[in-house]
PDB file of N, CA, C and O in Angstrom:
ATOM      1  N   MET A   1      -1.023  -9.750 -12.793  1.00  0.00           N
ATOM      2  CA  MET A   1      -1.264  -8.730 -11.787  1.00  0.00           C
ATOM      3  C   MET A   1      -2.338  -7.771 -12.287  1.00  0.00           C
ATOM      4  O   MET A   1      -2.385  -7.432 -13.469  1.00  0.00           O
ATOM      5  N   GLN A   2      -3.171  -7.353 -11.399  1.00  0.00           N
ATOM      6  CA  GLN A   2      -4.265  -6.448 -11.731  1.00  0.00           C
ATOM      7  C   GLN A   2      -3.732  -5.028 -11.917  1.00  0.00           C
ATOM      8  O   GLN A   2      -2.960  -4.544 -11.089  1.00  0.00           O
ATOM      9  N   HIS A   3      -4.134  -4.362 -12.992  1.00  0.00           N
ATOM     10  CA  HIS A   3      -3.695  -2.998 -13.240  1.00  0.00           C
ATOM     11  C   HIS A   3      -4.646  -2.025 -12.557  1.00  0.00           C
ATOM     12  O   HIS A   3      -5.859  -2.109 -12.753  1.00  0.00           O
ATOM     13  N   PRO A   4      -4.113  -1.098 -11.754  1.00  0.00           N
ATOM     14  CA  PRO A   4      -4.976  -0.166 -11.029  1.00  0.00           C
ATOM     15  C   PRO A   4      -5.625   0.865 -11.940  1.00  0.00           C
ATOM     16  O   PRO A   4      -4.964   1.421 -12.818  1.00  0.00           O
ATOM     17  N   PRO A   5      -6.905   1.122 -11.742  1.00  0.00           N
ATOM     18  CA  PRO A   5      -7.593   2.166 -12.517  1.00  0.00           C
ATOM     19  C   PRO A   5      -7.407   3.511 -11.836  1.00  0.00           C
ATOM     20  O   PRO A   5      -8.364   4.069 -11.299  1.00  0.00           O
ATOM     21  N   PHE A   6      -6.192   4.038 -11.849  1.00  0.00           N
ATOM     22  CA  PHE A   6      -5.937   5.245 -11.084  1.00  0.00           C
ATOM     23  C   PHE A   6      -5.984   6.498 -11.939  1.00  0.00           C
ATOM     24  O   PHE A   6      -5.813   6.456 -13.158  1.00  0.00           O
ATOM     25  N   ASP A   7      -6.216   7.595 -11.273  1.00  0.00           N
ATOM     26  CA  ASP A   7      -6.272   8.914 -11.890  1.00  0.00           C
ATOM     27  C   ASP A   7      -4.983   9.636 -11.514  1.00  0.00           C
ATOM     28  O   ASP A   7      -4.749   9.898 -10.335  1.00  0.00           O
ATOM     29  N   ASN A   8      -4.142   9.962 -12.496  1.00  0.00           N
ATOM     30  CA  ASN A   8      -2.855  10.597 -12.218  1.00  0.00           C
ATOM     31  C   ASN A   8      -2.970  11.928 -11.486  1.00  0.00           C
ATOM     32  O   ASN A   8      -1.990  12.398 -10.909  1.00  0.00           O
ATOM     33  N   ARG A   9      -4.133  12.534 -11.501  1.00  0.00           N
ATOM     34  CA  ARG A   9      -4.292  13.816 -10.812  1.00  0.00           C
ATOM     35  C   ARG A   9      -4.329  13.644  -9.301  1.00  0.00           C
ATOM     36  O   ARG A   9      -3.955  14.558  -8.566  1.00  0.00           O
ATOM     37  N   ILE A  10      -4.776  12.485  -8.827  1.00  0.00           N
ATOM     38  CA  ILE A  10      -4.854  12.297  -7.381  1.00  0.00           C
ATOM     39  C   ILE A  10      -4.049  11.107  -6.881  1.00  0.00           C
ATOM     40  O   ILE A  10      -3.658  11.087  -5.714  1.00  0.00           O
ATOM     41  N   SER A  11      -3.790  10.120  -7.721  1.00  0.00           N
ATOM     42  CA  SER A  11      -3.028   8.945  -7.306  1.00  0.00           C
ATOM     43  C   SER A  11      -1.541   9.211  -7.435  1.00  0.00           C
ATOM     44  O   SER A  11      -1.082   9.823  -8.399  1.00  0.00           O
ATOM     45  N   LYS A  12      -0.792   8.734  -6.435  1.00  0.00           N
ATOM     46  CA  LYS A  12       0.657   8.920  -6.433  1.00  0.00           C
ATOM     47  C   LYS A  12       1.316   7.659  -5.918  1.00  0.00           C
ATOM     48  O   LYS A  12       0.725   6.898  -5.153  1.00  0.00           O
ATOM     49  N   THR A  13       2.552   7.448  -6.348  1.00  0.00           N
ATOM     50  CA  THR A  13       3.309   6.363  -5.750  1.00  0.00           C
ATOM     51  C   THR A  13       3.886   6.871  -4.441  1.00  0.00           C
ATOM     52  O   THR A  13       4.292   8.028  -4.337  1.00  0.00           O
ATOM     53  N   CYS A  14       3.919   6.000  -3.448  1.00  0.00           N
ATOM     54  CA  CYS A  14       4.444   6.382  -2.143  1.00  0.00           C
ATOM     55  C   CYS A  14       4.864   5.139  -1.379  1.00  0.00           C
ATOM     56  O   CYS A  14       4.568   4.011  -1.773  1.00  0.00           O
ATOM     57  N   TYR A  15       5.557   5.374  -0.287  1.00  0.00           N
ATOM     58  CA  TYR A  15       5.973   4.298   0.604  1.00  0.00           C
ATOM     59  C   TYR A  15       5.015   4.271   1.774  1.00  0.00           C
ATOM     60  O   TYR A  15       4.511   5.305   2.211  1.00  0.00           O
ATOM     61  N   ALA A  16       4.772   3.065   2.276  1.00  0.00           N
ATOM     62  CA  ALA A  16       3.754   2.941   3.313  1.00  0.00           C
ATOM     63  C   ALA A  16       3.971   1.695   4.157  1.00  0.00           C
ATOM     64  O   ALA A  16       4.754   0.806   3.822  1.00  0.00           O
ATOM     65  N   ILE A  17       3.246   1.671   5.261  1.00  0.00           N
ATOM     66  CA  ILE A  17       3.077   0.466   6.056  1.00  0.00           C
ATOM     67  C   ILE A  17       1.678  -0.036   5.730  1.00  0.00           C
ATOM     68  O   ILE A  17       0.706   0.716   5.797  1.00  0.00           O
ATOM     69  N   VAL A  18       1.586  -1.305   5.378  1.00  0.00           N
ATOM     70  CA  VAL A  18       0.295  -1.908   5.044  1.00  0.00           C
ATOM     71  C   VAL A  18      -0.045  -2.926   6.126  1.00  0.00           C
ATOM     72  O   VAL A  18       0.735  -3.838   6.402  1.00  0.00           O
ATOM     73  N   PHE A  19      -1.214  -2.762   6.734  1.00  0.00           N
ATOM     74  CA  PHE A  19      -1.685  -3.731   7.713  1.00  0.00           C
ATOM     75  C   PHE A  19      -2.458  -4.809   6.973  1.00  0.00           C
ATOM     76  O   PHE A  19      -3.529  -4.557   6.423  1.00  0.00           O
ATOM     77  N   THR A  20      -1.899  -6.019   6.967  1.00  0.00           N
ATOM     78  CA  THR A  20      -2.565  -7.143   6.313  1.00  0.00           C
ATOM     79  C   THR A  20      -2.052  -8.456   6.892  1.00  0.00           C
ATOM     80  O   THR A  20      -0.841  -8.667   6.955  1.00  0.00           O
ATOM     81  N   PRO A  21      -2.945  -9.335   7.314  1.00  0.00           N
ATOM     82  CA  PRO A  21      -2.514 -10.637   7.811  1.00  0.00           C
ATOM     83  C   PRO A  21      -1.939 -11.527   6.703  1.00  0.00           C
ATOM     84  O   PRO A  21      -1.083 -12.370   6.971  1.00  0.00           O
ATOM     85  N   SER A  22      -2.401 -11.347   5.472  1.00  0.00           N
ATOM     86  CA  SER A  22      -1.932 -12.143   4.342  1.00  0.00           C
ATOM     87  C   SER A  22      -1.343 -11.218   3.285  1.00  0.00           C
ATOM     88  O   SER A  22      -1.951 -10.209   2.926  1.00  0.00           O
ATOM     89  N   ARG A  23      -0.165 -11.560   2.790  1.00  0.00           N
ATOM     90  CA  ARG A  23       0.487 -10.720   1.789  1.00  0.00           C
ATOM     91  C   ARG A  23       0.168 -11.170   0.369  1.00  0.00           C
ATOM     92  O   ARG A  23       0.882 -10.806  -0.566  1.00  0.00           O
ATOM     93  N   ARG A  24      -0.878 -11.946   0.193  1.00  0.00           N
ATOM     94  CA  ARG A  24      -1.268 -12.421  -1.139  1.00  0.00           C
ATOM     95  C   ARG A  24      -2.040 -11.376  -1.930  1.00  0.00           C
ATOM     96  O   ARG A  24      -2.113 -11.466  -3.156  1.00  0.00           O
ATOM     97  N   ARG A  25      -2.610 -10.401  -1.266  1.00  0.00           N
ATOM     98  CA  ARG A  25      -3.450  -9.410  -1.946  1.00  0.00           C
ATOM     99  C   ARG A  25      -2.592  -8.351  -2.628  1.00  0.00           C
ATOM    100  O   ARG A  25      -1.436  -8.142  -2.262  1.00  0.00           O
ATOM    101  N   SER A  26      -3.173  -7.689  -3.622  1.00  0.00           N
ATOM    102  CA  SER A  26      -2.442  -6.637  -4.332  1.00  0.00           C
ATOM    103  C   SER A  26      -3.126  -5.278  -4.211  1.00  0.00           C
ATOM    104  O   SER A  26      -2.639  -4.286  -4.755  1.00  0.00           O
ATOM    105  N   ARG A  27      -4.246  -5.229  -3.504  1.00  0.00           N
ATOM    106  CA  ARG A  27      -4.900  -3.936  -3.276  1.00  0.00           C
ATOM    107  C   ARG A  27      -5.442  -3.903  -1.847  1.00  0.00           C
ATOM    108  O   ARG A  27      -5.857  -4.918  -1.287  1.00  0.00           O
ATOM    109  N   PHE A  28      -5.421  -2.691  -1.281  1.00  0.00           N
ATOM    110  CA  PHE A  28      -5.737  -2.539   0.137  1.00  0.00           C
ATOM    111  C   PHE A  28      -6.595  -1.303   0.356  1.00  0.00           C
ATOM    112  O   PHE A  28      -6.343  -0.264  -0.253  1.00  0.00           O
ATOM    113  N   PRO A  29      -7.603  -1.397   1.214  1.00  0.00           N
ATOM    114  CA  PRO A  29      -8.408  -0.218   1.525  1.00  0.00           C
ATOM    115  C   PRO A  29      -7.564   0.833   2.241  1.00  0.00           C
ATOM    116  O   PRO A  29      -6.601   0.510   2.936  1.00  0.00           O
ATOM    117  N   GLU A  30      -7.937   2.072   2.059  1.00  0.00           N
ATOM    118  CA  GLU A  30      -7.193   3.207   2.607  1.00  0.00           C
ATOM    119  C   GLU A  30      -6.949   3.087   4.113  1.00  0.00           C
ATOM    120  O   GLU A  30      -5.896   3.500   4.599  1.00  0.00           O
ATOM    121  N   ASN A  31      -7.904   2.529   4.853  1.00  0.00           N
ATOM    122  CA  ASN A  31      -7.738   2.457   6.305  1.00  0.00           C
ATOM    123  C   ASN A  31      -6.705   1.415   6.738  1.00  0.00           C
ATOM    124  O   ASN A  31      -6.403   1.315   7.927  1.00  0.00           O
ATOM    125  N   CYS A  32      -6.159   0.640   5.803  1.00  0.00           N
ATOM    126  CA  CYS A  32      -5.111  -0.340   6.110  1.00  0.00           C
ATOM    127  C   CYS A  32      -3.727   0.151   5.691  1.00  0.00           C
ATOM    128  O   CYS A  32      -2.745  -0.580   5.819  1.00  0.00           O
ATOM    129  N   VAL A  33      -3.645   1.385   5.190  1.00  0.00           N
ATOM    130  CA  VAL A  33      -2.397   1.924   4.647  1.00  0.00           C
ATOM    131  C   VAL A  33      -1.994   3.173   5.424  1.00  0.00           C
ATOM    132  O   VAL A  33      -2.781   4.106   5.583  1.00  0.00           O
ATOM    133  N   GLU A  34      -0.752   3.171   5.903  1.00  0.00           N
ATOM    134  CA  GLU A  34      -0.193   4.321   6.626  1.00  0.00           C
ATOM    135  C   GLU A  34       0.985   4.853   5.808  1.00  0.00           C
ATOM    136  O   GLU A  34       2.028   4.205   5.725  1.00  0.00           O
ATOM    137  N   ILE A  35       0.819   6.022   5.211  1.00  0.00           N
ATOM    138  CA  ILE A  35       1.838   6.605   4.331  1.00  0.00           C
ATOM    139  C   ILE A  35       3.050   7.049   5.149  1.00  0.00           C
ATOM    140  O   ILE A  35       2.908   7.622   6.230  1.00  0.00           O
ATOM    141  N   LYS A  36       4.247   6.776   4.616  1.00  0.00           N
ATOM    142  CA  LYS A  36       5.511   7.169   5.235  1.00  0.00           C
ATOM    143  C   LYS A  36       6.274   8.083   4.285  1.00  0.00           C
ATOM    144  O   LYS A  36       6.005   8.096   3.084  1.00  0.00           O
ATOM    145  N   GLU A  37       7.229   8.852   4.821  1.00  0.00           N
ATOM    146  CA  GLU A  37       7.982   9.825   4.025  1.00  0.00           C
ATOM    147  C   GLU A  37       8.954   9.181   3.044  1.00  0.00           C
ATOM    148  O   GLU A  37       9.242   9.750   1.991  1.00  0.00           O
ATOM    149  N   SER A  38       9.462   7.999   3.385  1.00  0.00           N
ATOM    150  CA  SER A  38      10.481   7.368   2.549  1.00  0.00           C
ATOM    151  C   SER A  38      10.452   5.853   2.724  1.00  0.00           C
ATOM    152  O   SER A  38       9.778   5.324   3.608  1.00  0.00           O
ATOM    153  N   ALA A  39      11.199   5.173   1.861  1.00  0.00           N
ATOM    154  CA  ALA A  39      11.318   3.722   1.988  1.00  0.00           C
ATOM    155  C   ALA A  39      11.985   3.374   3.313  1.00  0.00           C
ATOM    156  O   ALA A  39      11.598   2.413   3.977  1.00  0.00           O
ATOM    157  N   LYS A  40      12.985   4.158   3.692  1.00  0.00           N
ATOM    158  CA  LYS A  40      13.683   3.919   4.957  1.00  0.00           C
ATOM    159  C   LYS A  40      12.719   4.032   6.137  1.00  0.00           C
ATOM    160  O   LYS A  40      12.748   3.198   7.042  1.00  0.00           O
ATOM    161  N   ALA A  41      11.871   5.051   6.135  1.00  0.00           N
ATOM    162  CA  ALA A  41      10.896   5.234   7.217  1.00  0.00           C
ATOM    163  C   ALA A  41       9.907   4.072   7.264  1.00  0.00           C
ATOM    164  O   ALA A  41       9.516   3.628   8.344  1.00  0.00           O
ATOM    165  N   ALA A  42       9.506   3.585   6.104  1.00  0.00           N
ATOM    166  CA  ALA A  42       8.578   2.447   6.061  1.00  0.00           C
ATOM    167  C   ALA A  42       9.246   1.187   6.603  1.00  0.00           C
ATOM    168  O   ALA A  42       8.634   0.431   7.358  1.00  0.00           O
ATOM    169  N   LEU A  43      10.499   0.964   6.217  1.00  0.00           N
ATOM    170  CA  LEU A  43      11.222  -0.209   6.711  1.00  0.00           C
ATOM    171  C   LEU A  43      11.414  -0.145   8.222  1.00  0.00           C
ATOM    172  O   LEU A  43      11.299  -1.161   8.907  1.00  0.00           O
ATOM    173  N   GLU A  44      11.708   1.049   8.746  1.00  0.00           N
ATOM    174  CA  GLU A  44      11.908   1.215  10.190  1.00  0.00           C
ATOM    175  C   GLU A  44      10.614   1.022  10.973  1.00  0.00           C
ATOM    176  O   GLU A  44      10.652   0.561  12.114  1.00  0.00           O
ATOM    177  N   ALA A  45       9.488   1.361  10.391  1.00  0.00           N
ATOM    178  CA  ALA A  45       8.193   1.261  11.082  1.00  0.00           C
ATOM    179  C   ALA A  45       7.551  -0.120  10.947  1.00  0.00           C
ATOM    180  O   ALA A  45       6.525  -0.395  11.568  1.00  0.00           O
ATOM    181  N   ALA A  46       8.148  -0.972  10.146  1.00  0.00           N
ATOM    182  CA  ALA A  46       7.574  -2.305   9.923  1.00  0.00           C
ATOM    183  C   ALA A  46       7.554  -3.122  11.210  1.00  0.00           C
ATOM    184  O   ALA A  46       8.454  -3.025  12.044  1.00  0.00           O
ATOM    185  N   ALA A  47       6.513  -3.921  11.348  1.00  0.00           N
ATOM    186  CA  ALA A  47       6.367  -4.841  12.480  1.00  0.00           C
ATOM    187  C   ALA A  47       5.637  -6.084  11.970  1.00  0.00           C
ATOM    188  O   ALA A  47       4.439  -6.240  12.205  1.00  0.00           O
ATOM    189  N   PRO A  48       6.355  -6.965  11.274  1.00  0.00           N
ATOM    190  CA  PRO A  48       5.705  -8.137  10.676  1.00  0.00           C
ATOM    191  C   PRO A  48       4.922  -8.985  11.673  1.00  0.00           C
ATOM    192  O   PRO A  48       3.891  -9.557  11.320  1.00  0.00           O
ATOM    193  N   GLU A  49       5.399  -9.071  12.909  1.00  0.00           N
ATOM    194  CA  GLU A  49       4.689  -9.854  13.920  1.00  0.00           C
ATOM    195  C   GLU A  49       3.321  -9.264  14.251  1.00  0.00           C
ATOM    196  O   GLU A  49       2.458  -9.947  14.802  1.00  0.00           O
ATOM    197  N   GLN A  50       3.130  -7.976  13.907  1.00  0.00           N
ATOM    198  CA  GLN A  50       1.837  -7.303  14.088  1.00  0.00           C
ATOM    199  C   GLN A  50       1.132  -7.102  12.744  1.00  0.00           C
ATOM    200  O   GLN A  50       0.178  -6.330  12.646  1.00  0.00           O
ATOM    201  N   HIS A  51       1.608  -7.798  11.717  1.00  0.00           N
ATOM    202  CA  HIS A  51       1.032  -7.742  10.360  1.00  0.00           C
ATOM    203  C   HIS A  51       1.160  -6.353   9.730  1.00  0.00           C
ATOM    204  O   HIS A  51       0.308  -5.958   8.934  1.00  0.00           O
ATOM    205  N   ARG A  52       2.218  -5.608  10.078  1.00  0.00           N
ATOM    206  CA  ARG A  52       2.484  -4.276   9.516  1.00  0.00           C
ATOM    207  C   ARG A  52       3.716  -4.398   8.615  1.00  0.00           C
ATOM    208  O   ARG A  52       4.846  -4.506   9.093  1.00  0.00           O
ATOM    209  N   HIS A  53       3.470  -4.379   7.290  1.00  0.00           N
ATOM    210  CA  HIS A  53       4.516  -4.664   6.315  1.00  0.00           C
ATOM    211  C   HIS A  53       4.859  -3.422   5.487  1.00  0.00           C
ATOM    212  O   HIS A  53       3.962  -2.676   5.093  1.00  0.00           O
ATOM    213  N   PRO A  54       6.171  -3.192   5.216  1.00  0.00           N
ATOM    214  CA  PRO A  54       6.580  -2.039   4.405  1.00  0.00           C
ATOM    215  C   PRO A  54       6.335  -2.310   2.918  1.00  0.00           C
ATOM    216  O   PRO A  54       6.610  -3.399   2.416  1.00  0.00           O
ATOM    217  N   ALA A  55       5.814  -1.299   2.231  1.00  0.00           N
ATOM    218  CA  ALA A  55       5.471  -1.497   0.818  1.00  0.00           C
ATOM    219  C   ALA A  55       5.618  -0.210   0.017  1.00  0.00           C
ATOM    220  O   ALA A  55       5.605   0.894   0.561  1.00  0.00           O
ATOM    221  N   HIS A  56       5.758  -0.389  -1.291  1.00  0.00           N
ATOM    222  CA  HIS A  56       5.699   0.704  -2.263  1.00  0.00           C
ATOM    223  C   HIS A  56       4.325   0.563  -2.911  1.00  0.00           C
ATOM    224  O   HIS A  56       4.016  -0.478  -3.490  1.00  0.00           O
ATOM    225  N   VAL A  57       3.503   1.602  -2.816  1.00  0.00           N
ATOM    226  CA  VAL A  57       2.117   1.524  -3.280  1.00  0.00           C
ATOM    227  C   VAL A  57       1.777   2.707  -4.183  1.00  0.00           C
ATOM    228  O   VAL A  57       2.512   3.692  -4.245  1.00  0.00           O
ATOM    229  N   ILE A  58       0.652   2.588  -4.877  1.00  0.00           N
ATOM    230  CA  ILE A  58       0.113   3.699  -5.656  1.00  0.00           C
ATOM    231  C   ILE A  58      -1.352   3.874  -5.263  1.00  0.00           C
ATOM    232  O   ILE A  58      -2.093   2.904  -5.102  1.00  0.00           O
ATOM    233  N   GLY A  59      -1.745   5.124  -5.117  1.00  0.00           N
ATOM    234  CA  GLY A  59      -3.136   5.398  -4.753  1.00  0.00           C
ATOM    235  C   GLY A  59      -3.266   6.765  -4.124  1.00  0.00           C
ATOM    236  O   GLY A  59      -2.311   7.542  -4.143  1.00  0.00           O
ATOM    237  N   PRO A  60      -4.385   7.073  -3.584  1.00  0.00           N
ATOM    238  CA  PRO A  60      -5.582   6.241  -3.566  1.00  0.00           C
ATOM    239  C   PRO A  60      -6.353   6.339  -4.881  1.00  0.00           C
ATOM    240  O   PRO A  60      -6.264   7.325  -5.612  1.00  0.00           O
ATOM    241  N   SER A  61      -7.101   5.295  -5.145  1.00  0.00           N
ATOM    242  CA  SER A  61      -7.965   5.231  -6.316  1.00  0.00           C
ATOM    243  C   SER A  61      -9.339   4.795  -5.842  1.00  0.00           C
ATOM    244  O   SER A  61      -9.450   3.921  -4.982  1.00  0.00           O
ATOM    245  N   ARG A  62     -10.369   5.384  -6.383  1.00  0.00           N
ATOM    246  CA  ARG A  62     -11.725   5.036  -5.949  1.00  0.00           C
ATOM    247  C   ARG A  62     -12.224   3.827  -6.745  1.00  0.00           C
ATOM    248  O   ARG A  62     -12.214   3.828  -7.976  1.00  0.00           O
ATOM    249  N   SER A  63     -12.661   2.799  -6.014  1.00  0.00           N
ATOM    250  CA  SER A  63     -13.195   1.601  -6.667  1.00  0.00           C
ATOM    251  C   SER A  63     -14.617   1.863  -7.149  1.00  0.00           C
ATOM    252  O   SER A  63     -15.200   2.905  -6.849  1.00  0.00           O
ATOM    253  N   SER A  64     -15.164   0.920  -7.890  1.00  0.00           N
ATOM    254  CA  SER A  64     -16.541   1.068  -8.378  1.00  0.00           C
ATOM    255  C   SER A  64     -17.545   1.076  -7.233  1.00  0.00           C
ATOM    256  O   SER A  64     -18.664   1.564  -7.390  1.00  0.00           O
ATOM    257  N   GLU A  65     -17.147   0.536  -6.079  1.00  0.00           N
ATOM    258  CA  GLU A  65     -18.023   0.546  -4.901  1.00  0.00           C
ATOM    259  C   GLU A  65     -17.844   1.811  -4.067  1.00  0.00           C
ATOM    260  O   GLU A  65     -18.525   1.990  -3.057  1.00  0.00           O
ATOM    261  N   GLY A  66     -16.934   2.689  -4.482  1.00  0.00           N
ATOM    262  CA  GLY A  66     -16.709   3.939  -3.761  1.00  0.00           C
ATOM    263  C   GLY A  66     -15.655   3.858  -2.676  1.00  0.00           C
ATOM    264  O   GLY A  66     -15.470   4.816  -1.925  1.00  0.00           O
ATOM    265  N   VAL A  67     -14.957   2.733  -2.575  1.00  0.00           N
ATOM    266  CA  VAL A  67     -13.903   2.557  -1.576  1.00  0.00           C
ATOM    267  C   VAL A  67     -12.593   3.087  -2.142  1.00  0.00           C
ATOM    268  O   VAL A  67     -12.271   2.842  -3.305  1.00  0.00           O
ATOM    269  N   ARG A  68     -11.836   3.813  -1.324  1.00  0.00           N
ATOM    270  CA  ARG A  68     -10.524   4.306  -1.757  1.00  0.00           C
ATOM    271  C   ARG A  68      -9.491   3.209  -1.513  1.00  0.00           C
ATOM    272  O   ARG A  68      -9.349   2.713  -0.395  1.00  0.00           O
ATOM    273  N   LEU A  69      -8.768   2.835  -2.581  1.00  0.00           N
ATOM    274  CA  LEU A  69      -7.829   1.718  -2.540  1.00  0.00           C
ATOM    275  C   LEU A  69      -6.414   2.158  -2.876  1.00  0.00           C
ATOM    276  O   LEU A  69      -6.199   3.116  -3.619  1.00  0.00           O
ATOM    277  N   TYR A  70      -5.454   1.435  -2.310  1.00  0.00           N
ATOM    278  CA  TYR A  70      -4.050   1.545  -2.689  1.00  0.00           C
ATOM    279  C   TYR A  70      -3.659   0.220  -3.333  1.00  0.00           C
ATOM    280  O   TYR A  70      -4.083  -0.844  -2.883  1.00  0.00           O
ATOM    281  N   TYR A  71      -2.849   0.290  -4.389  1.00  0.00           N
ATOM    282  CA  TYR A  71      -2.405  -0.899  -5.111  1.00  0.00           C
ATOM    283  C   TYR A  71      -0.923  -1.140  -4.837  1.00  0.00           C
ATOM    284  O   TYR A  71      -0.117  -0.210  -4.862  1.00  0.00           O
ATOM    285  N   LEU A  72      -0.580  -2.376  -4.580  1.00  0.00           N
ATOM    286  CA  LEU A  72       0.789  -2.764  -4.286  1.00  0.00           C
ATOM    287  C   LEU A  72       1.661  -2.682  -5.535  1.00  0.00           C
ATOM    288  O   LEU A  72       1.301  -3.209  -6.588  1.00  0.00           O
ATOM    289  N   ILE A  73       2.797  -2.023  -5.411  1.00  0.00           N
ATOM    290  CA  ILE A  73       3.821  -2.049  -6.457  1.00  0.00           C
ATOM    291  C   ILE A  73       4.839  -3.127  -6.092  1.00  0.00           C
ATOM    292  O   ILE A  73       5.196  -3.968  -6.916  1.00  0.00           O
ATOM    293  N   ASP A  74       5.304  -3.084  -4.822  1.00  0.00           N
ATOM    294  CA  ASP A  74       6.282  -4.062  -4.366  1.00  0.00           C
ATOM    295  C   ASP A  74       6.381  -4.036  -2.845  1.00  0.00           C
ATOM    296  O   ASP A  74       6.188  -2.992  -2.221  1.00  0.00           O
ATOM    297  N   TRP A  75       6.682  -5.189  -2.253  1.00  0.00           N
ATOM    298  CA  TRP A  75       6.997  -5.241  -0.823  1.00  0.00           C
ATOM    299  C   TRP A  75       8.439  -4.792  -0.661  1.00  0.00           C
ATOM    300  O   TRP A  75       9.303  -5.225  -1.423  1.00  0.00           O
ATOM    301  N   LEU A  76       8.720  -3.939   0.305  1.00  0.00           N
ATOM    302  CA  LEU A  76      10.063  -3.386   0.467  1.00  0.00           C
ATOM    303  C   LEU A  76      11.036  -4.326   1.158  1.00  0.00           C
ATOM    304  O   LEU A  76      12.249  -4.152   1.036  1.00  0.00           O
ATOM    305  N   ASP A  77      10.536  -5.309   1.873  1.00  0.00           N
ATOM    306  CA  ASP A  77      11.429  -6.211   2.604  1.00  0.00           C
ATOM    307  C   ASP A  77      11.772  -7.465   1.807  1.00  0.00           C
ATOM    308  O   ASP A  77      12.308  -8.427   2.357  1.00  0.00           O
ATOM    309  N   GLY A  78      11.465  -7.454   0.522  1.00  0.00           N
ATOM    310  CA  GLY A  78      11.857  -8.543  -0.359  1.00  0.00           C
ATOM    311  C   GLY A  78      11.026  -9.806  -0.274  1.00  0.00           C
ATOM    312  O   GLY A  78      11.371 -10.810  -0.898  1.00  0.00           O
ATOM    313  N   SER A  79       9.958  -9.784   0.470  1.00  0.00           N
ATOM    314  CA  SER A  79       9.121 -10.988   0.605  1.00  0.00           C
ATOM    315  C   SER A  79       8.052 -11.030  -0.454  1.00  0.00           C
ATOM    316  O   SER A  79       7.258 -11.970  -0.493  1.00  0.00           O
TER     317      SER A  79
END
């Protein structure tokens, strides 16, 4: 697994809905991540049929290309 180059001053672990057609990736651009207040809120907002998956993520972190990324810690629905 790829280790995120995050800055502890701005990157935080959080729960989110991640929009992704494929769950093989481990990092996601900021515009594909919707932060939620809790794991329960993320699970309730999930819509797998619309490619909206609940996840535990860390970020945002700025990539070398200047894109803000979130890194996957774990999928919350066990997949």
